[in-house]
C-alpha positions in Angstrom: 93.5 -95.5 -74.7 91.8 -98.9 -75.1 91.1 -101.7 -72.7 94.8 -102.1 -71.7 95.2 -98.5 -70.3 94.7 -98.4 -66.6 97.0 -95.5 -65.6 97.4 -91.9 -66.7 101.1 -92.3 -67.1 100.5 -94.9 -69.8 98.5 -92.5 -72.1 101.4 -90.9 -74.1 102.5 -94.4 -75.2 99.1 -95.7 -75.9 98.8 -97.2 -79.4 95.2 -96.3 -79.9 95.8 -92.6 -79.1 98.8 -92.6 -81.4 96.6 -93.9 -84.2 93.9 -91.4 -83.5 96.4 -88.5 -83.7 98.7 -89.9 -86.3 98.8 -89.5 -90.1 96.5 -92.4 -90.9 92.8 -91.7 -91.5 90.3 -93.8 -89.6 86.8 -94.3 -91.0 83.9 -93.8 -88.7 82.8 -97.4 -89.4 86.2 -98.8 -88.4 86.2 -101.4 -85.5 89.1 -99.3 -84.1 86.6 -97.0 -82.4 85.2 -99.8 -80.2 88.7 -100.6 -79.1 89.6 -96.9 -78.4 86.5 -96.3 -76.4 86.9 -99.3 -74.1 89.2 -97.7 -71.7 89.2 -97.4 -67.9 91.6 -95.8 -65.5 91.3 -94.2 -62.0 89.7 -90.8 -62.3 91.6 -87.7 -61.2 90.3 -86.6 -57.8 92.3 -83.3 -57.4 93.6 -80.5 -59.5 97.1 -82.0 -59.3 95.9 -85.2 -60.9 93.9 -83.3 -63.5 97.0 -81.4 -64.4 98.9 -84.7 -64.8 96.2 -85.9 -67.2 96.5 -82.8 -69.3 100.3 -83.1 -69.3 100.1 -86.7 -70.3 97.8 -86.1 -73.2 99.0 -82.7 -74.5 101.5 -84.3 -77.0 98.7 -86.5 -78.4 96.3 -83.5 -78.7 98.9 -81.3 -80.5 99.8 -84.1 -82.8 96.1 -84.3 -83.8 96.0 -80.6 -84.3 98.8 -81.0 -86.9 97.5 -84.1 -88.6 93.7 -83.6 -88.5 93.6 -81.4 -91.6 94.9 -84.5 -93.6 93.1 -87.3 -91.7 89.8 -85.8 -90.5 89.9 -88.1 -87.5 88.4 -85.5 -85.2 85.3 -85.3 -87.4 85.2 -89.1 -87.5 85.3 -89.3 -83.7 82.5 -86.8 -83.5 80.4 -88.7 -86.0 80.9 -91.9 -84.0 79.6 -90.1 -80.9 76.7 -88.5 -82.7 75.6 -91.9 -84.1 75.7 -93.4 -80.6 73.7 -90.7 -79.0 70.7 -91.5 -81.3 70.4 -94.8 -79.4 71.4 -93.4 -76.0 67.8 -93.0 -74.7 66.9 -96.5 -75.7 70.1 -97.8 -74.2 69.3 -96.2 -70.9 65.8 -97.8 -70.8 67.3 -101.2 -71.7 70.1 -100.8 -69.1 72.8 -101.2 -71.9 75.8 -100.4 -69.7 78.5 -101.1 -72.2 77.0 -98.9 -74.9 76.5 -96.0 -72.5 80.0 -96.5 -71.1 81.6 -96.3 -74.5 79.5 -93.3 -75.5 80.6 -91.5 -72.4 84.3 -92.2 -73.2 83.8 -90.8 -76.7 82.5 -87.6 -75.2 85.2 -87.5 -72.7 87.9 -87.7 -75.4 86.1 -85.0 -77.4 86.0 -82.7 -74.3 89.7 -83.1 -73.7 90.6 -82.5 -77.3 88.3 -79.5 -77.5 89.9 -77.9 -74.5 93.4 -78.1 -76.2 92.1 -77.0 -79.6 90.5 -73.9 -78.0 93.7 -73.0 -76.3 95.9 -73.5 -79.3 94.0 -71.8 -82.2 91.6 -69.1 -83.2 87.9 -69.7 -83.6 88.1 -69.7 -87.4 90.7 -72.5 -87.3 88.7 -74.4 -84.7 85.7 -74.3 -87.1 87.8 -75.6 -89.9 89.0 -78.6 -87.9 85.3 -79.6 -87.6 85.0 -79.6 -91.4 88.1 -81.5 -92.4 87.3 -84.9 -94.0 89.2 -87.9 -95.1 88.5 -87.4 -98.9 91.7 -85.4 -99.7 94.6 -84.1 -97.6 94.2 -80.5 -96.4 90.8 -80.0 -98.1 87.3 -79.7 -96.8 83.8 -79.6 -98.3 81.9 -76.4 -98.2 78.5 -78.2 -98.4 79.2 -80.7 -95.7 77.2 -80.8 -92.6 78.2 -78.4 -89.7 79.6 -80.9 -87.2 80.1 -78.2 -84.6 76.5 -77.2 -84.6 75.4 -80.8 -84.7 77.6 -81.5 -81.7 76.1 -78.6 -79.7 72.6 -79.6 -80.5 73.3 -83.2 -79.5 74.8 -82.0 -76.2 71.7 -79.9 -75.5 69.4 -82.9 -76.3 71.5 -85.2 -74.1 71.3 -82.8 -71.2 67.5 -82.1 -71.5 66.1 -85.4 -72.8 68.2 -88.3 -71.4 66.7 -89.4 -68.0 69.0 -89.0 -65.1 69.8 -92.6 -63.9 72.8 -94.2 -62.2 74.1 -95.3 -65.5 73.6 -92.0 -67.3 74.8 -89.7 -64.4 78.4 -89.5 -65.7 77.6 -88.8 -69.3 75.2 -86.1 -68.2 78.1 -84.5 -66.2 80.4 -84.8 -69.2 77.9 -83.2 -71.6 77.6 -80.2 -69.3 81.3 -79.9 -68.9 81.9 -80.1 -72.6 79.5 -77.1 -73.2 81.4 -75.2 -70.5 84.7 -75.9 -72.3 83.2 -74.8 -75.6 82.1 -71.5 -74.0 85.7 -70.8 -72.7 86.7 -69.2 -76.0 86.3 -65.8 -74.5 89.1 -66.5 -72.0 91.6 -66.3 -74.8 90.6 -63.0 -76.1 91.4 -59.6 -74.6 88.5 -57.9 -76.3 84.8 -58.8 -75.7 83.5 -61.2 -78.3 80.3 -60.1 -80.0 80.5 -62.4 -83.0 81.9 -65.6 -81.7 81.0 -69.1 -82.5 79.0 -69.2 -79.3 76.8 -66.4 -80.7 76.6 -68.2 -84.1 75.4 -71.5 -82.7 73.8 -70.9 -79.3 71.8 -67.8 -80.0 70.3 -68.7 -83.4 69.8 -71.6 -85.7 69.1 -75.1 -84.5 70.1 -74.6 -80.9 67.8 -71.7 -80.2 64.6 -73.7 -79.6 66.3 -75.6 -76.8 66.9 -72.4 -74.8 64.1 -72.5 -72.2 64.3 -76.3 -71.8 68.1 -76.2 -71.3 67.9 -73.4 -68.7 65.0 -75.2 -66.9 67.0 -78.5 -66.8 70.1 -76.8 -65.5 68.1 -75.1 -62.7 66.5 -78.4 -61.7 69.9 -80.1 -61.7 71.0 -77.4 -59.2 67.9 -77.7 -57.2 67.9 -81.5 -56.9 71.7 -81.7 -56.0 71.8 -85.3 -57.2 74.7 -87.1 -55.8 76.8 -89.5 -58.0 75.9 -93.1 -57.8 78.0 -95.3 -55.5 81.0 -97.1 -57.1 79.2 -100.4 -57.5 75.9 -98.9 -58.9 77.0 -97.4 -62.1 78.5 -98.6 -65.3 81.9 -97.1 -64.9 83.0 -99.4 -62.1 86.7 -100.2 -62.2 87.5 -103.7 -63.6 91.0 -103.7 -62.1 92.9 -102.1 -59.3 92.5 -98.3 -58.7 88.9 -97.7 -57.8 86.2 -96.0 -59.9 86.6 -95.5 -63.6 86.0 -92.0 -64.7 83.8 -90.8 -61.8 85.3 -87.5 -60.7 87.0 -86.9 -63.9 84.4 -84.5 -65.1 84.4 -83.0 -61.7 88.1 -82.6 -61.9 87.8 -81.0 -65.3 85.2 -78.7 -63.9 87.5 -77.8 -61.0 90.3 -76.9 -63.5 87.9 -74.9 -65.7 86.5 -73.1 -62.6 90.1 -72.1 -61.8 90.5 -70.7 -65.3 87.2 -68.9 -65.3 88.0 -67.2 -62.0 91.5 -66.3 -63.3 93.1 -67.7 -60.2 90.8 -65.8 -57.8 88.1 -68.0 -56.4 89.7 -71.1 -57.8 92.8 -70.5 -55.6 90.7 -71.4 -52.6 88.9 -74.3 -54.1 91.6 -76.8 -53.2 90.9 -76.4 -49.6 87.2 -77.0 -49.9 85.6 -80.4 -49.4 84.8 -82.6 -52.4 81.7 -81.6 -54.3 78.7 -83.6 -53.1 77.0 -83.2 -56.5 79.3 -82.7 -59.6 76.2 -82.5 -61.9 74.6 -79.7 -59.8 77.9 -77.8 -59.7 78.6 -78.1 -63.4 75.0 -77.2 -64.3 75.2 -74.1 -62.2 78.5 -73.0 -63.9 77.1 -73.6 -67.3 73.9 -71.7 -66.4 75.9 -68.6 -65.2 78.1 -68.7 -68.3 75.2 -68.8 -70.6 73.3 -66.0 -68.7 76.3 -63.7 -68.9 77.1 -64.1 -72.6 77.1 -60.8 -74.4 74.1 -59.9 -76.6 74.5 -60.7 -80.3 74.7 -57.8 -82.7 71.1 -58.4 -83.9 69.5 -60.2 -80.9 69.6 -60.2 -77.1 71.0 -63.1 -75.2 68.1 -65.7 -75.1 69.5 -67.5 -72.0 69.5 -64.2 -70.0 65.9 -63.6 -71.2 64.9 -67.0 -70.0 66.4 -66.4 -66.6 64.8 -63.0 -66.4 61.3 -64.2 -67.2 60.6 -67.7 -65.7 57.7 -67.9 -63.3 56.5 -70.0 -60.4 54.6 -73.2 -61.2 51.8 -72.0 -59.0 51.5 -68.8 -61.1 48.6 -69.5 -63.6 48.7 -66.2 -65.4 49.6 -66.4 -69.1 53.0 -65.3 -70.3 53.0 -62.1 -72.4 53.6 -62.8 -76.1 56.5 -60.4 -76.0 58.5 -62.6 -73.6 60.3 -65.5 -75.5 61.8 -68.6 -73.9 59.6 -68.4 -70.8 58.9 -71.4 -68.6 57.8 -72.3 -65.1 59.7 -73.8 -62.2 59.0 -74.6 -58.6 60.0 -71.5 -56.6 59.8 -73.3 -53.2 62.4 -75.9 -54.3 64.6 -73.2 -55.8 64.4 -71.1 -52.7 65.4 -74.1 -50.5 68.3 -75.0 -52.7 69.6 -71.4 -52.7 69.4 -71.2 -48.9 71.3 -74.5 -48.6 74.1 -73.8 -51.1 75.4 -70.3 -50.2 78.7 -71.7 -49.1 79.8 -71.6 -52.7 80.3 -68.3 -54.5 78.7 -69.5 -57.7 75.5 -70.2 -55.8 75.7 -66.7 -54.3 76.2 -65.3 -57.8 73.0 -67.2 -59.0 71.1 -65.7 -56.1 72.3 -62.2 -57.0 71.4 -62.8 -60.6 67.9 -63.9 -59.8 67.2 -61.1 -57.3 68.6 -58.6 -59.7 67.1 -59.7 -63.0 64.0 -61.7 -62.3 61.2 -59.7 -60.7 59.1 -62.8 -60.1 61.8 -64.4 -58.0 62.5 -61.2 -56.1 58.8 -60.7 -55.3 58.5 -64.3 -54.1 61.5 -64.2 -51.9 60.6 -61.0 -50.3 57.1 -62.4 -49.5 58.5 -65.5 -47.7 57.9 -65.7 -44.0 61.1 -67.6 -43.4 63.6 -65.1 -44.7 66.0 -66.1 -41.9 66.8 -69.3 -43.9 68.2 -67.1 -46.7 69.6 -64.2 -44.7 71.6 -66.2 -42.1 73.9 -67.9 -44.7 74.6 -64.5 -46.2 75.4 -63.0 -42.8 77.7 -66.0 -42.1 79.6 -65.3 -45.3 80.1 -61.7 -44.1 81.0 -62.7 -40.6 83.8 -65.0 -41.8 85.1 -62.3 -44.1 88.7 -63.2 -43.4 88.1 -66.8 -44.7 86.2 -65.8 -47.9 87.5 -64.3 -51.1 86.6 -60.7 -51.8 84.3 -61.6 -54.7 82.1 -63.8 -52.4 81.9 -61.1 -49.8 80.9 -58.5 -52.3 78.2 -60.6 -53.8 76.8 -61.3 -50.3 76.8 -57.6 -49.5 75.1 -56.7 -52.8 72.4 -59.2 -52.0 71.8 -57.5 -48.6 71.6 -54.2 -50.4 69.0 -55.5 -52.8 66.9 -57.0 -50.0 67.2 -53.9 -47.8 65.7 -51.8 -50.5 62.3 -53.3 -49.6 60.6 -51.7 -46.6 58.6 -54.8 -45.9 61.8 -56.8 -45.6 63.3 -54.2 -43.3 60.3 -54.4 -41.0 59.9 -58.2 -41.0 63.5 -59.0 -40.1 63.0 -57.2 -36.7 60.1 -59.5 -36.0 62.1 -62.7 -36.4 63.7 -63.8 -33.1 66.7 -66.0 -33.3 68.2 -68.0 -30.4 71.8 -69.2 -29.8 73.7 -68.0 -32.9 76.6 -70.4 -32.5 78.8 -68.9 -35.2 78.8 -65.4 -33.7 81.7 -65.6 -31.2 82.2 -62.0 -30.0 79.4 -62.3 -27.6 76.9 -64.9 -26.5 73.6 -64.1 -28.2 70.9 -66.1 -26.5 68.1 -64.2 -28.1 68.3 -61.5 -30.8 66.2 -60.3 -33.7 67.4 -61.0 -37.3 67.5 -57.3 -37.9 69.8 -56.6 -34.9 72.1 -59.5 -36.0 72.3 -58.1 -39.5 73.4 -54.7 -38.0 76.0 -56.4 -35.8 77.5 -58.4 -38.7 77.6 -55.5 -41.1 79.3 -53.2 -38.5 81.8 -56.0 -37.8 82.5 -56.2 -41.5 83.1 -52.5 -41.7 85.5 -52.6 -38.7 87.4 -55.5 -40.2 87.7 -53.7 -43.5 88.9 -50.5 -41.9 91.6 -52.2 -39.8 92.7 -54.9 -42.2 91.9 -54.6 -45.9 91.1 -50.9 -45.9 88.9 -51.2 -48.9 87.5 -47.7 -49.6 84.3 -49.0 -51.2 83.3 -52.0 -49.0 82.5 -49.8 -46.0 80.5 -47.4 -48.2 78.2 -50.2 -49.3 77.9 -51.7 -45.8 76.8 -48.3 -44.6 74.3 -48.2 -47.5 72.7 -51.4 -46.2 72.3 -49.8 -42.7 71.0 -46.6 -44.3 68.3 -48.6 -46.2 67.2 -50.2 -42.9 67.5 -47.2 -40.6 63.9 -45.9 -40.9 62.5 -49.3 -39.9 64.8 -50.1 -37.0 62.6 -51.8 -34.3 63.4 -53.0 -30.8 67.1 -53.0 -31.4 69.1 -55.4 -29.2 71.1 -53.5 -26.6 74.3 -54.8 -28.1 73.4 -53.8 -31.6 72.5 -50.3 -30.3 75.7 -50.1 -28.5 77.7 -51.1 -31.6 76.0 -48.4 -33.7 76.9 -45.7 -31.2 80.4 -47.0 -30.4 81.3 -47.3 -34.1 80.2 -43.7 -34.6 82.2 -42.5 -31.6 85.2 -44.3 -32.8 85.2 -42.3 -36.0 84.5 -39.1 -34.2 87.6 -39.7 -32.1 89.5 -40.6 -35.2 88.4 -37.4 -36.9 89.6 -35.3 -33.9 92.9 -37.2 -34.0 93.4 -36.5 -37.7 92.7 -32.8 -37.2 95.2 -32.9 -34.4 97.8 -34.2 -36.8 97.0 -31.6 -39.4 97.2 -28.7 -37.0 100.0 -30.0 -34.7 102.2 -32.2 -36.8 105.1 -33.8 -34.9 107.7 -31.7 -36.7 106.1 -28.5 -35.3 106.7 -29.6 -31.7 110.5 -30.0 -32.0 111.2 -26.3 -31.0 108.9 -26.5 -27.9 110.4 -29.8 -26.8 114.0 -28.4 -27.2 113.1 -25.4 -25.0 111.8 -27.6 -22.2 114.7 -30.0 -22.4 117.0 -27.2 -21.1 114.9 -26.8 -17.9 115.5 -28.5 -14.6 114.5 -32.0 -13.5 110.9 -30.8 -13.4 111.1 -29.9 -17.0 109.6 -33.2 -18.2 106.6 -32.9 -16.0 106.1 -29.2 -17.0 106.4 -30.2 -20.7 103.6 -32.8 -20.2 101.4 -30.3 -18.3 101.9 -27.6 -20.9 101.2 -29.8 -23.9 98.1 -31.2 -22.2 96.9 -27.6 -21.6 97.5 -26.7 -25.2 95.6 -29.8 -26.5 92.7 -29.1 -24.1 92.5 -25.5 -25.2 92.7 -26.6 -28.8 89.9 -29.2 -28.3 87.6 -26.6 -26.7 88.0 -24.1 -29.4 88.5 -26.3 -32.4 84.9 -26.5 -33.6 84.2 -22.8 -33.1 87.2 -22.2 -35.3 86.0 -24.6 -37.9 82.5 -23.2 -37.9 84.0 -19.9 -39.3 86.7 -21.0 -41.6 86.4 -24.8 -41.9 87.2 -25.3 -45.6 89.8 -22.6 -45.7 91.6 -23.7 -42.6 91.7 -27.4 -43.6 93.0 -26.4 -47.0 95.8 -24.2 -45.6 96.7 -26.9 -43.0 96.9 -29.6 -45.6 99.0 -27.4 -47.9 101.3 -26.4 -45.1 101.8 -30.0 -44.1 102.5 -30.9 -47.7 105.0 -28.1 -48.0 106.9 -29.3 -44.9 106.9 -32.8 -46.2 107.9 -32.1 -49.8 111.3 -30.8 -48.8 112.1 -34.3 -47.4 110.4 -36.1 -50.3 108.0 -37.8 -47.8 104.5 -38.7 -49.0 101.4 -37.2 -47.5 100.4 -39.3 -44.4 97.5 -41.6 -44.6 95.6 -39.7 -41.9 95.6 -36.6 -44.1 94.4 -38.5 -47.1 91.7 -40.2 -45.1 90.2 -37.0 -43.6 87.4 -36.6 -46.2 86.6 -40.3 -46.1 86.3 -40.3 -42.3 84.1 -37.2 -42.5 81.8 -39.0 -45.0 81.5 -42.0 -42.8 80.7 -39.9 -39.7 78.0 -38.1 -41.7 76.5 -41.3 -42.9 76.4 -42.8 -39.4 74.8 -39.6 -38.0 72.3 -39.8 -40.8 71.5 -43.4 -39.8 71.0 -42.5 -36.2 69.0 -39.4 -37.1 66.7 -41.5 -39.4 66.1 -44.0 -36.6 65.3 -41.3 -34.0 63.0 -39.5 -36.3 61.0 -42.5 -37.6 61.0 -44.9 -34.7 62.2 -43.2 -31.5 59.7 -45.0 -29.3 60.7 -48.4 -30.7 64.3 -48.1 -29.8 65.0 -47.2 -26.1 68.3 -49.1 -26.2 69.6 -46.8 -28.9 68.7 -43.7 -26.9 70.3 -45.2 -23.8 73.6 -45.8 -25.8 73.4 -42.3 -27.2 73.0 -40.7 -23.8 75.9 -42.8 -22.5 78.2 -41.2 -25.1 76.5 -37.8 -25.1 79.7 -35.8 -24.2 81.4 -36.8 -27.4 78.3 -36.0 -29.6 77.9 -32.6 -27.9 81.4 -31.6 -29.2 80.1 -31.9 -32.7 76.9 -29.9 -32.2 78.2 -26.8 -34.1 80.5 -28.5 -36.6 79.6 -27.1 -40.0 79.7 -30.5 -41.7 77.4 -32.1 -39.3 75.3 -29.3 -37.9 72.2 -30.0 -39.9 72.2 -33.7 -38.9 73.1 -33.0 -35.3 69.9 -30.9 -34.7 67.6 -33.9 -34.0 70.3 -35.8 -32.2 71.1 -32.9 -29.9 67.4 -32.3 -29.2 67.0 -36.0 -28.1 70.1 -35.8 -25.9 69.0 -32.6 -24.3 65.4 -33.7 -23.8 66.2 -37.1 -22.2 69.2 -35.7 -20.2 66.8 -33.2 -18.5 64.3 -35.9 -17.7 67.1 -38.0 -16.1 68.3 -35.1 -14.1 64.7 -34.6 -12.8 64.6 -38.2 -11.8 67.6 -37.8 -9.5 70.9 -39.6 -9.2 71.8 -43.3 -8.6 69.4 -44.6 -11.3 69.5 -48.2 -12.3 69.7 -49.4 -15.9 66.0 -50.5 -15.7 64.9 -47.2 -14.3 66.8 -45.3 -17.0 65.1 -47.4 -19.7 61.7 -46.8 -18.1 62.3 -43.0 -18.2 63.4 -43.2 -21.8 60.3 -45.1 -22.8 58.1 -42.6 -21.0 60.0 -39.7 -22.5 59.6 -41.1 -26.0 55.8 -40.9 -25.6 56.0 -37.4 -24.2 58.3 -35.9 -26.8 56.3 -34.0 -29.3 56.9 -35.4 -32.8 56.8 -32.0 -34.4 59.9 -30.9 -32.5 62.0 -33.4 -34.5 63.0 -32.2 -38.0 61.8 -34.6 -40.6 64.6 -36.8 -41.8 65.1 -37.2 -45.5 64.8 -40.7 -47.0 68.3 -42.2 -47.3 67.2 -44.3 -50.2 66.6 -41.1 -52.2 70.3 -40.4 -52.0 71.3 -43.2 -54.2 72.7 -45.3 -51.3 71.8 -48.7 -52.8 73.4 -51.7 -54.4 73.4 -50.0 -57.8 75.8 -47.3 -56.7 78.7 -49.7 -56.5 81.7 -48.8 -58.7 84.3 -51.4 -57.8 86.6 -53.0 -60.4 86.6 -56.3 -58.6 82.8 -56.4 -58.8 82.3 -54.9 -62.2 85.1 -56.7 -63.9 87.1 -59.3 -62.0 84.2 -61.3 -60.4 81.7 -61.1 -63.2 84.4 -61.5 -65.9 84.6 -65.2 -65.1 81.3 -65.2 -67.1 82.1 -63.0 -70.1 79.9 -60.0 -70.2 80.4 -56.6 -71.8 81.2 -53.5 -69.8 78.2 -51.9 -71.5 75.9 -54.6 -70.0 77.4 -54.1 -66.6 76.9 -50.4 -66.8 73.3 -50.8 -67.8 72.5 -53.5 -65.2 74.1 -51.7 -62.3 72.7 -48.3 -62.9 69.0 -49.0 -63.2 68.0 -47.5 -59.9 70.7 -44.9 -59.2 69.5 -41.5 -58.1 71.1 -38.4 -59.6 73.4 -37.5 -56.8 74.5 -40.2 -54.3 75.1 -38.9 -50.8 78.3 -41.0 -50.5 79.7 -40.2 -53.9 81.8 -43.1 -55.2 83.6 -40.6 -57.4 85.1 -38.8 -54.5 86.9 -42.0 -53.4 88.3 -42.9 -56.8 92.0 -42.6 -57.6 93.1 -41.0 -60.9 93.5 -44.5 -62.4 90.0 -45.6 -61.4 88.5 -42.4 -62.8 90.2 -43.1 -66.1 88.6 -46.5 -65.9 85.2 -44.9 -65.4 85.6 -42.8 -68.5 86.7 -45.8 -70.5 83.6 -47.8 -69.4 81.3 -44.9 -70.2 82.8 -44.7 -73.7 81.9 -48.3 -74.2 78.2 -47.4 -74.1 77.0 -46.8 -77.7 76.0 -43.3 -78.6 72.5 -44.4 -79.5 71.8 -45.7 -76.0 71.4 -42.2 -74.5 69.4 -43.5 -71.5 72.2 -45.8 -70.3 74.7 -43.0 -70.8 72.6 -40.6 -68.8 72.1 -43.0 -66.0 75.8 -43.8 -65.8 76.8 -40.1 -65.9 74.3 -39.1 -63.2 75.5 -41.9 -61.0 79.2 -41.2 -61.0 79.9 -37.7 -62.3 
């Protein structure tokens, strides 16, 4: 590089880089290093420019891979950097811009080289490259200092100890980025690494004492969202044409790494997002999540996960238990504010999920807040714009809602928060609505979008789980929310009848009848229509009495018959036949939700009763259905009771008058007449019942974690038999995946095996 390099295109021909990667050894005391580190060129500002930088330097990096065993120049470069960092804190205090600038450049070169080395070789070879010295070609000293461990400790000290100033901002970003690159070794291994160099250096030895301090610093970097200094305020100002020196380069590297970590998923949408306002906060968050999701070492748990699980509020004066290592305190109010403001990024949403899931102190604090709308509204906005978000972000937002709705206090309080003029909700003008009603509207909209577009079999299950958790505490539902609950249920009731129509009267069975009527006179078409209508009306009136006697047998015979008629033509079974059980499960869950609300808070929800009465004809058809008869008992009682009171009040009733009668009837209806509804939370309908490959593997795999850890963390609160059994929705391929995950749990962890088995088998 050197002082003459000003463009990325010049790098392959740069004499200083050629010397670094060539066959000549360079001593760490050689003046060459001052010349090499005095470079400046416009920083990449996009993934395209970052790719150009990687392409321009790949030949130099590969040349160093070949020659380094003989020259030891990589070790010399690292020693130059380490010697400079010892004076970095003093240089920051003395405003020594040139010294900090060159130290940053040294770290930047190390980061670029480390990325290529990790891609090109195994961990064992990587460690050897850090031990090669100049003394003799191809040899290394076994008793020499461990430069890799020294480098990691130095990076930790740099992140935690160097004050964050304008002149140190860029080197702080680069230090965090270099650690992220170092932890990317897992990406190049199919199997889960349990004895990697990250375990060797970060979970024991000299790096271990920095655990709590590093996690605390990374959290505060995220909280503060410090913006980079203006171009004229920091040391890396461009001395020639082209703008800032290396500002944005670390951010560009981070963008590339983020694309790698997400395996092309989330990163594919990153290009369309605006430029990061705080590269340091973004990189710190990524590093924090990667550290927290490292697998446990063979002989010790992940200390970074322990630190995240145990930190407390600064206002909490209670002592830490001696059994909790790496504990620290942080300002929860500042953390809460930052989490509320940053939910537009999926990594911030993952941090929120991690803290709610693993840190009971954070969860208790958030659920006790009186301004929960600041946290819930950004989550709802993510779900509302589901078509603009990647599936991982939507799933994390939904899981957060499921965690929150497990708390009865949260479910009650959200109906007491009144919101005005929700501008991003465009289906209907909502001048005033409770947070609880808005949550219901957004979740139902997410379900409908999923059923009509993505048709994800698990997303709607977990959306319904959130509604089920809330149902017993529904209070003063907005009329539009009540209408949507009933209309969504009715939509699936009609769909259910339609599917049964197709099973009993497939189109191929009508060909003979149609042929007979085609031979009639001109009135034959009208007679055909009338006859078919009569058949369908007769069928609809007797369908449920038939099903009440031979429901399972009839369905089985109809399905087998349909399959037989289709198999001759090699036509697959239609989607409506495959979806019958799913639709029935959804209907049952919606009826459970309505039943739970009527049983526990009838007098608080006149709008729900009004909407139920408006659609009572459809509900009455399912009164004797064997699959829904037990749930329909209370719903039918409410419909009958309030219908009789409306009849007594006469005809031509206004909406206001009907609501008044409903309110009076809710007081008059004896509570003992309603059958007590079971708690839907006891059925296992909670966030922990999710079995979704994208959630268990794809999304969280960006931060390497074992399947065993996932199983243990996601089955903590699962009841023995979920009402909406995920197992019933799984394909044969997914079921095999479940068995494979279960086999990953060691035999000696019987409790984890039992929880996993009870949840899904």
